[in-house]
KEMARMAR-677518 format. One record per residue: residue number from 1; residue in one letter; x negated, y, z negated of N, C-alpha, C in turn. Coordinates in pm, 1 decimal. Each point is the difference from the previous one (the first is absolute). Layout:
! KEMARMAR-677518
[atom NUM; "a"; [X; Y; Z]; [X; Y; Z]; [X; Y; Z]] ...
! end
This chain:
! KEMARMAR-677518
[atom 1; "m"; [-4066.1; -1060.1; 43.6]; [-84.9; -97.1; 63.9]; [-124.7; 68.2; 57.0]] [atom 2; "v"; [21.7; 112.2; 67.5]; [-113.0; 71.0; 61.3]; [-95.8; 48.6; -108.1]] [atom 3; "r"; [56.9; 54.4; -109.9]; [-84.6; 47.9; -108.9]; [-85.7; -114.0; -55.7]] [atom 4; "g"; [62.0; -117.5; -16.2]; [-72.6; -115.6; -51.3]; [-111.5; -43.9; 93.5]] [atom 5; "l"; [26.7; -1.0; 130.2]; [-103.2; -36.8; 97.6]; [-113.9; 101.9; 1.2]] [atom 6; "a"; [36.1; 127.3; -9.9]; [-102.2; 104.8; 0.0]; [-90.9; -12.8; -122.7]] [atom 7; "e"; [57.7; -37.6; -113.0]; [-79.8; -18.2; -121.5]; [-88.3; -124.4; 9.4]] [atom 8; "r"; [52.4; -106.6; 56.9]; [-76.3; -124.1; 12.1]; [-109.5; 8.0; 104.7]] [atom 9; "f"; [27.0; 77.6; 106.6]; [-94.5; 6.5; 111.0]; [-30.3; 144.5; 36.7]] [atom 10; "p"; [-63.2; 75.2; -88.6]; [-23.9; 142.2; 26.6]; [-88.6; 23.6; 122.3]] [atom 11; "e"; [-82.2; -94.4; 33.4]; [-90.8; 16.8; 113.2]; [72.2; -0.5; 134.9]] [atom 12; "y"; [125.5; -45.5; 3.2]; [73.6; -5.8; 126.1]; [80.2; 126.9; 30.3]] [atom 13; "g"; [13.4; 88.2; -97.4]; [75.2; 123.9; 22.9]; [147.6; -24.0; 28.8]] [atom 14; "v"; [62.1; -91.6; -72.8]; [140.7; -33.5; 20.9]; [87.9; 120.9; -32.7]] [atom 15; "e"; [90.7; 34.4; 90.3]; [95.8; 108.9; -19.4]; [136.3; -46.4; 48.5]] [atom 16; "g"; [103.1; 66.9; -41.8]; [134.1; -34.9; 45.4]; [86.3; 123.3; 17.7]] [atom 17; "d"; [90.5; -6.2; 94.1]; [96.6; 105.8; 24.2]; [139.1; -62.4; 6.0]] [atom 18; "v"; [97.6; 72.4; -51.6]; [137.8; -46.3; 3.2]; [75.7; 86.2; 99.1]] [atom 19; "y"; [68.9; -63.7; 92.2]; [80.9; 70.4; 98.4]; [145.6; -40.5; -18.1]] [atom 20; "v"; [87.3; 97.3; -4.6]; [142.3; -26.0; -16.5]; [72.4; 54.9; 122.0]] [atom 21; "t"; [87.1; -78.5; 56.7]; [73.5; 45.1; 117.0]; [145.4; 31.4; -32.1]] [atom 22; "a"; [35.7; -3.2; -128.5]; [137.4; 30.2; -38.4]; [26.4; 149.2; 16.8]] [atom 23; "p"; [116.6; 34.3; 52.3]; [32.3; 141.7; 13.1]; [20.7; 62.2; -137.2]] [atom 24; "g"; [-24.6; 127.3; -10.4]; [19.5; 68.7; -126.4]; [146.4; 25.5; -27.5]] [atom 25; "a"; [27.9; 44.7; -119.8]; [135.7; 36.3; -39.4]; [-4.6; 140.5; -56.3]] [atom 26; "e"; [102.7; 78.4; 28.6]; [2.5; 136.9; -48.5]; [143.0; 37.6; -35.7]] [atom 27; "i"; [13.6; 80.8; -103.0]; [130.3; 48.4; -42.8]; [-14.8; 149.9; -24.8]] [atom 28; "a"; [103.8; 75.1; 30.7]; [-5.9; 145.6; -16.3]; [-8.2; 38.0; -147.5]] [atom 29; "e"; [-77.0; 101.2; -30.4]; [-14.0; 48.3; -137.8]; [133.3; 42.3; -59.9]] [atom 30; "d"; [94.0; 46.7; 83.5]; [128.3; 46.1; -52.0]; [107.6; -109.7; 0.5]] [atom 31; "h"; [-39.4; -125.5; 24.3]; [94.9; -110.9; -2.6]; [51.7; -19.4; -143.2]] [atom 32; "p"; [129.4; -29.6; -17.4]; [55.3; -19.1; -134.7]; [-71.6; -106.5; -82.8]] [atom 33; "l"; [-53.8; -103.2; 63.5]; [-72.9; -103.1; -73.9]; [-127.5; 57.8; -60.1]] [atom 34; "v"; [-70.3; 81.4; 76.4]; [-122.5; 63.9; -49.9]; [34.7; 94.0; -115.1]] [atom 35; "t"; [105.7; 76.0; 14.8]; [44.3; 91.0; -106.5]; [33.3; -77.7; -126.5]] [atom 36; "a"; [72.7; -111.6; 14.3]; [36.7; -82.2; -116.0]; [-124.1; -55.7; -69.0]] [atom 37; "i"; [-98.8; -42.4; 77.3]; [-124.9; -51.4; -58.7]; [-74.1; 111.4; -71.8]] [atom 38; "d"; [-12.8; 115.6; 65.2]; [-70.9; 113.0; -62.0]; [64.4; 38.6; -132.4]] [atom 39; "e"; [132.6; 14.6; -1.3]; [70.1; 41.1; -122.1]; [-10.8; -105.3; -109.6]] [atom 40; "s"; [16.6; -126.3; 36.1]; [-5.8; -108.7; -97.8]; [-140.1; -15.0; -56.8]] [atom 41; "h"; [-100.4; 7.3; 86.8]; [-138.7; -11.0; -45.1]; [-32.4; 112.8; -97.8]] [atom 42; "a"; [40.1; 122.0; 34.6]; [-26.9; 115.0; -87.1]; [69.7; -16.6; -134.7]] [atom 43; "e"; [120.0; -56.2; 1.5]; [72.9; -21.5; -125.2]; [-72.2; -99.5; -90.6]] [atom 44; "v"; [-53.5; -106.2; 57.3]; [-66.3; -104.7; -79.1]; [-143.3; 37.4; -35.7]] [atom 45; "f"; [-75.0; 54.9; 96.1]; [-142.4; 25.4; -19.8]; [-32.7; 145.1; -37.1]] [atom 46; "g"; [96.3; 91.1; 15.1]; [-23.3; 139.1; -36.7]; [-69.7; 83.5; 106.0]] [atom 47; "s"; [-20.8; -56.9; 117.9]; [-62.2; 73.1; 110.3]; [40.8; -68.1; 130.0]] [atom 48; "p"; [-7.9; 74.3; 111.5]; [38.8; -61.4; 127.6]; [-97.9; -110.3; 41.0]] [atom 49; "p"; [46.0; -96.5; 80.6]; [-90.9; -106.2; 44.5]; [-102.9; 54.3; 98.8]] [atom 50; "e"; [-113.7; -64.9; 2.9]; [-103.3; 35.1; 97.3]; [34.6; -65.0; 133.4]] [atom 51; "r"; [-54.0; 55.3; 106.8]; [20.5; -55.9; 133.0]; [-131.3; -59.5; 48.8]] [atom 52; "d"; [11.3; -105.9; 78.0]; [-117.7; -62.9; 57.3]; [41.8; -67.8; 129.8]] [atom 53; "v"; [-96.3; -37.0; 80.0]; [25.0; -74.5; 122.0]; [-25.7; -146.9; -29.8]] [atom 54; "t"; [99.0; -82.7; 27.5]; [-14.1; -143.2; -24.2]; [-95.3; -58.9; 102.0]] [atom 55; "r"; [-98.8; -73.5; -48.2]; [-101.5; -57.1; 88.8]; [14.4; -151.3; 12.1]] [atom 56; "w"; [115.0; -50.0; -29.8]; [25.3; -142.7; 9.8]; [136.6; -18.6; 63.2]] [atom 57; "f"; [24.7; -117.9; 48.1]; [126.9; -29.1; 66.0]; [106.7; -28.7; -104.4]] [atom 58; "s"; [118.7; 49.6; 22.7]; [113.9; -32.9; -84.9]; [121.6; -19.2; 89.7]] [atom 59; "d"; [108.6; -41.8; -59.1]; [123.8; -18.0; 76.1]; [57.3; 131.7; 49.8]] [atom 60; "a"; [-52.2; 112.2; -48.2]; [49.7; 130.8; 44.5]; [-10.5; 13.7; 151.3]] [atom 61; "s"; [-104.9; -51.9; 58.1]; [-17.3; 10.4; 145.2]; [114.0; -68.2; 74.1]] [atom 62; "a"; [31.9; -122.5; -39.3]; [107.0; -74.6; 66.8]; [136.1; 63.5; -27.7]] [atom 63; "l"; [24.8; 40.4; -122.9]; [129.0; 59.4; -34.7]; [22.8; 131.3; 74.1]] [atom 64; "t"; [-104.8; 82.6; 9.7]; [10.8; 127.7; 69.4]; [37.8; -21.2; 146.4]] [atom 65; "r"; [-54.4; -102.9; 61.5]; [30.7; -28.6; 141.0]; [147.5; -29.4; 21.6]] [atom 66; "y"; [68.4; -46.8; -107.8]; [143.3; -30.7; 9.2]; [86.6; 109.2; -62.1]] [atom 67; "g"; [-58.9; 116.5; -23.0]; [76.6; 113.8; -47.3]; [24.9; 5.4; -149.0]] [atom 68; "v"; [-68.9; -83.0; -77.5]; [17.8; 0.6; -145.1]; [-103.6; 94.8; -60.8]] [atom 69; "p"; [44.6; 108.5; -64.7]; [-95.0; 92.4; -62.2]; [-77.1; -72.4; -111.1]] [atom 70; "t"; [-129.8; 11.7; 1.8]; [-80.9; -71.9; -98.3]; [-107.8; 89.2; -60.0]] [atom 71; "v"; [-36.3; -33.6; -123.1]; [-106.8; 69.0; -71.4]; [-80.5; -105.8; -73.5]] [atom 72; "n"; [-130.0; 7.4; 8.0]; [-85.1; -83.2; -83.9]; [-27.1; 81.6; -125.7]] [atom 73; "y"; [50.6; -47.1; -112.2]; [-13.2; 74.4; -124.4]; [-20.9; -98.2; -113.6]] [atom 74; "g"; [-94.4; 28.8; -85.2]; [-20.3; -85.0; -116.9]; [-134.0; 25.8; -63.8]] [atom 75; "t"; [-20.5; -68.4; -109.2]; [-126.3; 13.0; -71.6]; [-107.7; -77.3; 74.5]] [atom 76; "s"; [-123.6; 41.3; -16.5]; [-107.7; -62.5; 75.3]; [-127.6; -3.5; -83.6]] [atom 77; "t"; [-80.8; -98.1; 28.3]; [-131.2; -7.2; -63.2]; [-103.9; 70.5; 85.1]] [atom 78; "g"; [41.2; 47.2; 116.9]; [-98.6; 54.2; 93.2]; [-68.8; -116.2; 67.8]] [atom 79; "l"; [-130.3; 6.3; 10.3]; [-74.0; -111.6; 59.8]; [4.9; -120.0; -92.8]] [atom 80; "l"; [13.1; -117.3; 57.9]; [8.5; -120.6; -81.6]; [-129.9; -25.6; -74.8]] [atom 81; "d"; [12.8; -42.0; -124.0]; [-114.4; -38.2; -81.2]; [-55.1; -130.9; 56.4]] [atom 82; "t"; [-129.3; -6.2; 23.6]; [-58.1; -119.3; 62.2]; [7.9; -122.1; -90.3]] [atom 83; "e"; [8.5; 21.5; -131.8]; [7.0; -113.5; -91.6]; [144.3; -38.3; -32.4]] [atom 84; "y"; [85.0; 99.8; -24.9]; [136.3; -27.5; -45.7]; [105.3; 9.2; 109.1]] [atom 85; "g"; [-35.5; 52.9; 116.1]; [99.6; 19.3; 104.8]; [92.2; 114.8; -36.5]] [atom 86; "e"; [123.2; -5.4; 47.2]; [94.9; 106.2; -33.1]; [46.3; -18.9; -143.6]] [atom 87; "n"; [-4.7; 105.6; -77.2]; [44.7; -7.0; -138.5]; [57.4; 135.3; -39.0]] [atom 88; "l"; [108.2; -2.9; -74.4]; [70.6; 120.9; -36.1]; [28.7; 1.5; -149.4]] [atom 89; "e"; [7.6; 119.4; -56.3]; [37.1; 16.0; -139.8]; [150.3; -25.6; -14.2]] [atom 90; "i"; [40.0; -72.2; -103.3]; [140.8; -28.7; -24.5]; [78.2; 129.8; -14.9]] [atom 91; "e"; [-55.2; 97.8; -71.1]; [66.9; 128.7; -18.6]; [32.7; 65.2; 135.0]] [atom 92; "g"; [-93.4; -7.3; 94.3]; [24.1; 55.8; 132.6]; [113.1; -71.1; 71.6]] [atom 93; "l"; [6.9; -132.1; -12.9]; [107.7; -76.2; 63.5]; [135.7; 33.6; -61.1]] [atom 94; "v"; [3.6; 17.2; -131.3]; [124.6; 35.1; -67.8]; [47.7; 137.6; 46.1]] [atom 95; "r"; [-91.7; 94.8; 5.6]; [37.5; 134.3; 44.3]; [46.6; -0.3; 145.3]] [atom 96; "m"; [-65.4; -78.5; 85.3]; [41.9; -8.6; 139.9]; [139.7; -60.8; 9.9]] [atom 97; "a"; [29.8; -101.2; -82.0]; [134.1; -59.3; -0.5]; [104.1; 105.5; -36.6]] [atom 98; "n"; [-34.2; 87.5; -94.2]; [90.6; 109.6; -35.2]; [22.2; 93.0; 118.3]] [atom 99; "v"; [-107.5; 30.4; 71.8]; [12.5; 86.5; 117.5]; [90.6; -66.9; 103.9]] [atom 100; "y"; [-21.9; -127.7; 28.3]; [81.8; -70.7; 99.0]; [147.9; 3.4; -38.7]] [atom 101; "a"; [29.0; -19.8; -128.9]; [138.9; 2.2; -46.3]; [61.3; 138.8; 20.9]] [atom 102; "l"; [-75.2; 104.2; -32.5]; [49.0; 136.1; 19.2]; [20.7; 32.4; 148.0]] [atom 103; "v"; [-92.8; -46.9; 85.3]; [15.5; 21.8; 144.5]; [128.0; -66.0; 49.1]] [atom 104; "a"; [24.7; -122.9; -41.5]; [121.8; -71.3; 42.1]; [124.3; 77.2; -44.9]] [atom 105; "q"; [-2.4; 49.9; -123.1]; [114.4; 77.8; -48.7]; [19.8; 126.8; 82.6]] [atom 106; "r"; [-108.3; 69.2; 29.8]; [10.6; 123.5; 78.7]; [51.3; -27.4; 141.1]] [atom 107; "v"; [-56.0; -103.1; 64.4]; [40.5; -32.1; 136.5]; [147.4; -42.8; 4.0]] [atom 108; "c"; [44.8; -67.9; -103.6]; [139.7; -46.3; -5.9]; [94.2; 106.6; -56.2]] [atom 109; "g"; [-53.4; 115.2; -39.4]; [83.7; 107.6; -51.6]; [52.9; -22.0; -139.5]] [atom 110; "v"; [-71.5; -78.7; -79.7]; [43.7; -31.0; -136.6]; [-54.3; 100.9; -100.2]] [atom 111; "v"; [-110.4; 63.7; 29.3]; [-62.9; 94.8; -93.6]; [66.6; 135.1; 11.6]] 
! end
């Protein structure tokens, strides 16, 4: 909305800031869930997953407050495309589904 207003009315200097008051979520690098994700991702993609700081709100914040270990993990488009919105390659989604299945097996001790 702000971008649209700024384009329509450039003479007004329209700007916007987003403020989030949700608490962050953090999990230890040596947590078994992180290990399972790292191993599964490497198995499917051939390299370890990259790390980043999540800049949006997710349920991880609420779950962490109740003692549930959480990780935000998945494929991403990065910044949303202004024309198409969020869009992902089918191949990436299929590979991520494989990673999720392997993580579940590892966490449950099936692998």
